[in-house]
N, CA, C and O atoms as CSV, one atom per row, in Angstrom:
chain,resi,resn,atom,element,x,y,z
A,1,MET,N,N,-27.070,-22.314,-39.093
A,1,MET,CA,C,-27.265,-21.841,-37.690
A,1,MET,C,C,-26.280,-22.846,-36.846
A,1,MET,O,O,-25.192,-22.556,-36.348
A,2,PHE,N,N,-27.013,-24.202,-36.824
A,2,PHE,CA,C,-25.997,-24.969,-36.394
A,2,PHE,C,C,-24.452,-25.035,-36.271
A,2,PHE,O,O,-23.679,-25.223,-35.332
A,3,ILE,N,N,-24.278,-24.742,-37.957
A,3,ILE,CA,C,-22.520,-24.762,-37.831
A,3,ILE,C,C,-22.268,-23.532,-36.666
A,3,ILE,O,O,-21.624,-23.757,-35.641
A,4,ALA,N,N,-22.902,-22.134,-36.990
A,4,ALA,CA,C,-22.308,-21.280,-35.967
A,4,ALA,C,C,-22.212,-21.522,-34.596
A,4,ALA,O,O,-21.335,-21.057,-33.868
A,5,PHE,N,N,-23.382,-22.465,-34.158
A,5,PHE,CA,C,-23.382,-22.892,-32.889
A,5,PHE,C,C,-22.468,-23.711,-32.786
A,5,PHE,O,O,-21.977,-23.620,-31.661
A,6,LYS,N,N,-21.816,-24.738,-33.605
A,6,LYS,CA,C,-20.730,-25.176,-33.029
A,6,LYS,C,C,-19.509,-24.457,-32.869
A,6,LYS,O,O,-18.709,-24.617,-31.946
A,7,ARG,N,N,-19.408,-23.632,-33.849
A,7,ARG,CA,C,-18.288,-22.401,-33.778
A,7,ARG,C,C,-18.226,-21.887,-32.647
A,7,ARG,O,O,-17.310,-22.212,-31.891
A,8,HIS,N,N,-19.279,-20.877,-32.231
A,8,HIS,CA,C,-19.227,-20.151,-30.979
A,8,HIS,C,C,-20.396,-20.316,-30.179
A,8,HIS,O,O,-21.397,-19.604,-30.252
A,9,PRO,N,N,-20.205,-21.418,-29.305
A,9,PRO,CA,C,-21.134,-21.863,-28.268
A,9,PRO,C,C,-21.316,-20.957,-27.194
A,9,PRO,O,O,-22.389,-21.005,-26.594
A,10,HIS,N,N,-20.366,-20.056,-26.813
A,10,HIS,CA,C,-20.245,-19.119,-25.699
A,10,HIS,C,C,-21.273,-18.062,-26.346
A,10,HIS,O,O,-22.287,-17.743,-25.726
A,11,ILE,N,N,-20.993,-17.560,-27.544
A,11,ILE,CA,C,-21.973,-16.615,-28.224
A,11,ILE,C,C,-23.440,-17.087,-28.257
A,11,ILE,O,O,-24.421,-16.393,-27.991
A,12,MET,N,N,-23.428,-18.286,-28.601
A,12,MET,CA,C,-24.817,-18.526,-29.226
A,12,MET,C,C,-25.579,-18.770,-27.975
A,12,MET,O,O,-26.655,-18.176,-28.039
A,13,ALA,N,N,-25.411,-19.492,-26.736
A,13,ALA,CA,C,-26.442,-19.849,-25.747
A,13,ALA,C,C,-26.650,-18.381,-25.194
A,13,ALA,O,O,-27.825,-18.474,-24.838
A,14,PRO,N,N,-26.368,-17.422,-24.970
A,14,PRO,CA,C,-27.220,-16.557,-24.505
A,14,PRO,C,C,-27.745,-15.564,-25.635
A,14,PRO,O,O,-28.607,-14.725,-25.371
A,15,LEU,N,N,-27.216,-15.688,-26.841
A,15,LEU,CA,C,-28.146,-15.083,-27.932
A,15,LEU,C,C,-29.406,-15.869,-28.173
A,15,LEU,O,O,-30.324,-15.282,-28.746
A,16,LEU,N,N,-29.592,-17.306,-27.756
A,16,LEU,CA,C,-30.924,-17.976,-27.997
A,16,LEU,C,C,-31.742,-18.219,-26.722
A,16,LEU,O,O,-32.682,-19.008,-26.627
A,17,ARG,N,N,-31.196,-17.340,-25.648
A,17,ARG,CA,C,-32.043,-17.078,-24.295
A,17,ARG,C,C,-32.433,-15.606,-24.792
A,17,ARG,O,O,-33.650,-15.442,-24.713
A,18,LEU,N,N,-31.782,-14.547,-25.255
A,18,LEU,CA,C,-32.171,-13.432,-26.041
A,18,LEU,C,C,-33.444,-13.771,-26.698
A,18,LEU,O,O,-34.550,-13.373,-26.336
A,19,THR,N,N,-33.198,-14.519,-27.666
A,19,THR,CA,C,-34.253,-14.655,-28.343
A,19,THR,C,C,-35.590,-15.453,-28.098
A,19,THR,O,O,-36.497,-15.510,-28.929
A,20,ASN,N,N,-35.607,-15.997,-26.999
A,20,ASN,CA,C,-36.792,-16.408,-26.216
A,20,ASN,C,C,-37.357,-15.065,-25.643
A,20,ASN,O,O,-38.578,-14.938,-25.734
A,21,VAL,N,N,-36.636,-14.023,-25.052
A,21,VAL,CA,C,-37.004,-13.119,-24.519
A,21,VAL,C,C,-37.427,-12.080,-25.358
A,21,VAL,O,O,-38.363,-11.375,-24.982
A,22,LEU,N,N,-36.809,-11.847,-26.586
A,22,LEU,CA,C,-37.371,-10.771,-27.355
A,22,LEU,C,C,-38.410,-11.427,-28.030
A,22,LEU,O,O,-39.348,-10.727,-28.410
A,23,GLY,N,N,-38.432,-12.724,-28.274
A,23,GLY,CA,C,-39.875,-13.096,-28.956
A,23,GLY,C,C,-41.086,-13.276,-28.173
A,23,GLY,O,O,-42.207,-13.447,-28.652
A,24,PHE,N,N,-40.804,-13.229,-27.000
A,24,PHE,CA,C,-42.237,-13.119,-26.153
A,24,PHE,C,C,-42.721,-11.975,-26.107
A,24,PHE,O,O,-43.930,-11.785,-25.971
A,25,TRP,N,N,-41.674,-10.845,-26.235
A,25,TRP,CA,C,-41.902,-9.574,-26.114
A,25,TRP,C,C,-42.456,-9.031,-27.318
A,25,TRP,O,O,-43.166,-8.030,-27.224
A,26,ALA,N,N,-42.189,-9.648,-28.649
A,26,ALA,CA,C,-42.515,-9.038,-29.987
A,26,ALA,C,C,-43.664,-10.035,-30.202
A,26,ALA,O,O,-44.368,-9.721,-31.162
A,27,GLY,N,N,-44.039,-11.154,-29.562
A,27,GLY,CA,C,-45.354,-11.762,-29.775
A,27,GLY,C,C,-46.320,-11.109,-28.971
A,27,GLY,O,O,-47.455,-11.054,-29.445
A,28,ARG,N,N,-46.132,-10.630,-27.923
A,28,ARG,CA,C,-47.170,-9.792,-27.152
A,28,ARG,C,C,-47.274,-8.374,-27.519
A,28,ARG,O,O,-48.187,-7.712,-27.025
A,29,THR,N,N,-46.545,-7.905,-28.228
A,29,THR,CA,C,-46.427,-6.689,-28.852
A,29,THR,C,C,-47.001,-6.373,-30.229
A,29,THR,O,O,-47.814,-5.486,-30.487
A,30,LEU,N,N,-46.478,-7.193,-31.022
A,30,LEU,CA,C,-47.251,-6.752,-32.677
A,30,LEU,C,C,-48.753,-7.606,-32.296
A,30,LEU,O,O,-49.824,-7.031,-32.489
A,31,PHE,N,N,-48.713,-8.904,-31.790
A,31,PHE,CA,C,-50.212,-9.327,-32.340
A,31,PHE,C,C,-50.961,-9.089,-30.826
A,31,PHE,O,O,-50.545,-8.391,-29.902
A,32,ARG,N,N,-51.964,-9.748,-30.872
A,32,ARG,CA,C,-52.795,-9.791,-29.509
A,32,ARG,C,C,-52.053,-10.363,-28.437
A,32,ARG,O,O,-51.356,-11.350,-28.671
A,33,PRO,N,N,-52.119,-9.771,-27.040
A,33,PRO,CA,C,-51.632,-10.473,-26.049
A,33,PRO,C,C,-52.458,-11.759,-25.436
A,33,PRO,O,O,-53.551,-12.202,-25.787
A,34,ASN,N,N,-51.779,-12.100,-24.647
A,34,ASN,CA,C,-52.572,-13.342,-23.882
A,34,ASN,C,C,-52.803,-14.206,-24.935
A,34,ASN,O,O,-53.843,-14.860,-24.851
A,35,ASP,N,N,-52.121,-14.376,-25.884
A,35,ASP,CA,C,-52.446,-15.831,-26.593
A,35,ASP,C,C,-51.103,-16.795,-26.761
A,35,ASP,O,O,-50.083,-16.198,-27.104
A,36,VAL,N,N,-51.037,-17.756,-26.621
A,36,VAL,CA,C,-49.893,-18.397,-26.563
A,36,VAL,C,C,-49.297,-18.564,-28.068
A,36,VAL,O,O,-48.074,-18.604,-28.203
A,37,ASN,N,N,-49.982,-18.643,-28.976
A,37,ASN,CA,C,-49.391,-18.784,-30.230
A,37,ASN,C,C,-48.780,-17.443,-30.814
A,37,ASN,O,O,-48.069,-17.433,-31.819
A,38,ASN,N,N,-49.130,-16.287,-30.075
A,38,ASN,CA,C,-48.269,-14.938,-30.490
A,38,ASN,C,C,-46.996,-14.889,-30.070
A,38,ASN,O,O,-46.205,-14.062,-30.524
A,39,ASP,N,N,-46.680,-15.759,-29.174
A,39,ASP,CA,C,-45.461,-16.019,-28.308
A,39,ASP,C,C,-44.661,-16.853,-29.350
A,39,ASP,O,O,-43.551,-16.482,-29.730
A,40,PHE,N,N,-45.190,-17.863,-29.751
A,40,PHE,CA,C,-44.419,-18.644,-30.828
A,40,PHE,C,C,-44.007,-17.711,-32.171
A,40,PHE,O,O,-42.899,-17.594,-32.695
A,41,LYS,N,N,-45.235,-17.115,-32.527
A,41,LYS,CA,C,-44.632,-16.262,-33.962
A,41,LYS,C,C,-43.795,-15.043,-33.455
A,41,LYS,O,O,-43.139,-14.433,-34.299
A,42,GLY,N,N,-43.762,-14.669,-32.266
A,42,GLY,CA,C,-42.892,-13.452,-32.024
A,42,GLY,C,C,-41.219,-14.454,-31.964
A,42,GLY,O,O,-40.304,-14.118,-32.717
A,43,ILE,N,N,-41.089,-15.396,-31.191
A,43,ILE,CA,C,-39.965,-15.939,-31.107
A,43,ILE,C,C,-39.676,-16.308,-32.877
A,43,ILE,O,O,-38.646,-15.817,-33.340
A,44,LEU,N,N,-40.422,-17.017,-33.684
A,44,LEU,CA,C,-39.785,-17.188,-34.950
A,44,LEU,C,C,-39.339,-16.339,-35.381
A,44,LEU,O,O,-38.235,-16.491,-35.903
A,45,ILE,N,N,-40.127,-14.679,-35.381
A,45,ILE,CA,C,-39.587,-13.618,-36.176
A,45,ILE,C,C,-38.271,-13.225,-35.712
A,45,ILE,O,O,-37.335,-13.009,-36.483
A,46,VAL,N,N,-38.184,-13.110,-34.152
A,46,VAL,CA,C,-36.796,-12.830,-33.798
A,46,VAL,C,C,-35.863,-13.827,-33.905
A,46,VAL,O,O,-34.702,-13.431,-33.800
A,47,PHE,N,N,-36.016,-14.995,-34.081
A,47,PHE,CA,C,-34.872,-16.252,-34.750
A,47,PHE,C,C,-34.780,-15.899,-36.170
A,47,PHE,O,O,-33.627,-15.765,-36.580
A,48,ALA,N,N,-35.833,-15.696,-37.113
A,48,ALA,CA,C,-35.475,-15.596,-38.485
A,48,ALA,C,C,-34.509,-14.383,-38.369
A,48,ALA,O,O,-33.422,-14.536,-38.926
A,49,TYR,N,N,-34.717,-13.278,-37.775
A,49,TYR,CA,C,-33.684,-11.980,-37.691
A,49,TYR,C,C,-32.395,-12.451,-37.056
A,49,TYR,O,O,-31.379,-11.833,-37.371
A,50,LEU,N,N,-32.307,-13.317,-36.325
A,50,LEU,CA,C,-30.924,-13.621,-35.557
A,50,LEU,C,C,-30.184,-14.638,-36.566
A,50,LEU,O,O,-28.956,-14.566,-36.566
A,51,VAL,N,N,-30.860,-15.689,-37.530
A,51,VAL,CA,C,-30.097,-16.404,-38.479
A,51,VAL,C,C,-29.838,-15.648,-39.931
A,51,VAL,O,O,-29.001,-16.010,-40.758
A,52,LEU,N,N,-30.540,-14.766,-40.034
A,52,LEU,CA,C,-30.263,-13.889,-41.025
A,52,LEU,C,C,-28.883,-12.968,-40.600
A,52,LEU,O,O,-27.966,-12.658,-41.360
A,53,GLY,N,N,-28.992,-12.694,-39.439
A,53,GLY,CA,C,-27.862,-11.675,-39.026
A,53,GLY,C,C,-26.390,-12.767,-39.295
A,53,GLY,O,O,-25.370,-12.499,-39.930
A,54,LEU,N,N,-26.698,-13.853,-38.665
A,54,LEU,CA,C,-25.551,-14.736,-38.377
A,54,LEU,C,C,-25.024,-15.387,-39.957
A,54,LEU,O,O,-23.895,-15.813,-40.201
A,55,LYS,N,N,-25.981,-15.330,-40.739
A,55,LYS,CA,C,-25.490,-15.823,-42.190
A,55,LYS,C,C,-24.631,-14.531,-43.040
A,55,LYS,O,O,-23.782,-14.696,-43.916
A,56,VAL,N,N,-25.101,-13.305,-42.527
A,56,VAL,CA,C,-24.500,-12.414,-43.173
A,56,VAL,C,C,-23.155,-12.087,-42.372
A,56,VAL,O,O,-22.201,-11.582,-42.964
A,57,ALA,N,N,-23.107,-12.387,-41.023
A,57,ALA,CA,C,-21.633,-11.896,-40.363
A,57,ALA,C,C,-20.699,-13.218,-40.436
A,57,ALA,O,O,-19.525,-13.135,-40.074
A,58,ASP,N,N,-21.313,-14.611,-40.977
A,58,ASP,CA,C,-20.246,-15.517,-41.456
A,58,ASP,C,C,-19.888,-15.260,-42.689
A,58,ASP,O,O,-18.801,-15.663,-43.103
A,59,GLY,N,N,-20.816,-14.485,-43.545
A,59,GLY,CA,C,-20.172,-14.539,-44.985
A,59,GLY,C,C,-20.903,-14.975,-45.935
A,59,GLY,O,O,-20.455,-15.040,-47.080
């Protein structure tokens, strides 16, 4: 993840912002809304997908 960040900082910064937005949405949608912990769970889920995608893309 950090290697990809150093290699592609111009791509990674918007991706991290998008991860936060998608994470909040996923946390509110998949779990009960209005719970702070669910936002965190959503961000973790989206972050995991992002990391897996980057590992596949990097080879």
